[in-house]
Each structure stands twice: as C-alpha cells, then as structure tokens.
N, C-alpha and C positions, 0 to 999 in steps of 0.2 A: 661369699655372695658379701658377707660382714663388713671384708673391705673396701668392696665397692659403695657398697649403699654409704659407708661413712664419706668417702669420698664426694659422692653424687650429694649427701646431703649439706656439706662443708661447705664446699664450691656454690649453694644455693642459700645458704645463710651469709656468704662472705658477697654476694652479688651486691651493689648499692638496691635501694629499695626504691621503684617509683612514687610516684605522686599519689598519696593515700588515695586510695580509693575501696574501702574494705567490701561494696559488692561485686568485684572483680575476684575475690579469694585467691590470690596467686600461689598462696602456700597451703593452698585446702589438700589438694592431693598428695603433697610430702607429708603435711602432717598426720593423714589417714595413713598411707603407707606405714608411716613410725611409729602410729601409735598398734597398727596390726601384727609388724616385726616385733616388737614388744609383746602383745600379747601372744601371740603364736611362740615364742622362746618360754613364755612363761606357762604355758600349756604345754608343751613339749618336756621341758624342766621337770614338771609336777607329775604327768605320766612317767617319764625314767623312773622318778624318786618313787612312785607308787610302784610299779615294777619292782624295782629290787628290793622293797620293805619284803615281799612275796618270799622271798628265798630266806625260807629259816633253815635252811642246813647250815652245818658249821661247814662244811667242807665247800659247797659252792660258795659260800660267803667269801669265803680265804680265794678261791679259785677266781671270783670276781675281782677283788683288790688287786692281786697279784697281774692278773690279764688290765685292770685298769692303770696299774703301774710303768706294764710295759709299753702301754700306747700314752703313755701322758694324759690321761682323762684327764687329772686335778687340772694339769696345766693348761689344757685345753678350754677347761671350763673355766679358769681364772682368764685368759685372752678372750673368750665370747665374752664375761659377764664386764671385762672392761672394756669393748666394743658399744655394748647395751648401754654401758653409764654414759659414753660418747654419744650415742645415739639418743639417751635423754636429753642431756644438754642441748645438743641442736634441735630437738622438740620443743625444749623449751622456749629457745632462740626462738625459732619460726612463728610459736602462739607468742613471744610478746611482740615481736613486729607485726604482727596482725592484729595485734590490742591493740599495741600505740596508734597503728594507721587508724583504727575504728575511732579512738577518743580524739584524733586530732581532725575528721571527718565529722564526728560529732561536734568539735568544739566549732569548727569553721562555719557548720551551719547554725547553731544556736548565733554568732557572730554575725552573721546576714540575714539572719532575724530582727536582731536588732536594730539593726543599720536600718532594714526597710520599715520595722514600726517606727524608729526615731523619724525617718522620711515622709513614712503617709503623715506621722502628728506635725510634722512639719508644714506641708504641703496642704492640710486639710482647712486651716487658717487663712 
C-alpha cells in the first residue's frame, strides 16, 4: 500500500503546476491523505510498542525477539520508516507548492490594487 501511495504522490508532485489559484486547493486532498497516513502509522507504532512493553516475562520477550528476527521485522520497520520519510518529503513539496501559489496570488492581487489606485488617482484630476 505504501509503495502505491508513494508512486501516486510522487507523480502528483512531478506534475506541472497550473495557474496559481489558491482557492481551488488542488493538493488539499493529497495533503490530508498524507497527514492521515502519517498519523495512522504513528498511532499503530505506538500501540505496538505499548503492547510489547507489557511483556514482562523473560521467556515471552525472548520468544518475541526470535519471532521478530525470523520474519525480518526490523527490516520491515526500516523499509516502512524509509517510505514514510519519502511521504513526509512529498508532503513538504506539496505544501510548499500550495504556499507558493498563495503567495503569488496575493502578490498579483496587491499589484492589481496598486494599479487600480494609480489609475483612479490619474483620472480624478
């Protein structure tokens, strides 16, 4: 699932941005999904960590460690952390793109207002 999501968001980041219109919010859904995925992973990791802390028996602890090694759990955790780091970077890129579009729209609005004010001042005379 993470592989598919990383590919989807990477292709979204690689798309050329269109005319800056911040009210349209083209990346809003993607940003919300990325935030939700990150939150889900954090909560899941916290729950798993807390459940493993309850294992106080030395035998069960060793059994868990051996089982985790057998199914390559540390490697899976590393891979998932890496993919989530990529997703965080994609989130940052999309957020930057939205902020840039908003800044450009604000700058264009200010320029338009200045031009209108100058034209009004010139035609009042």
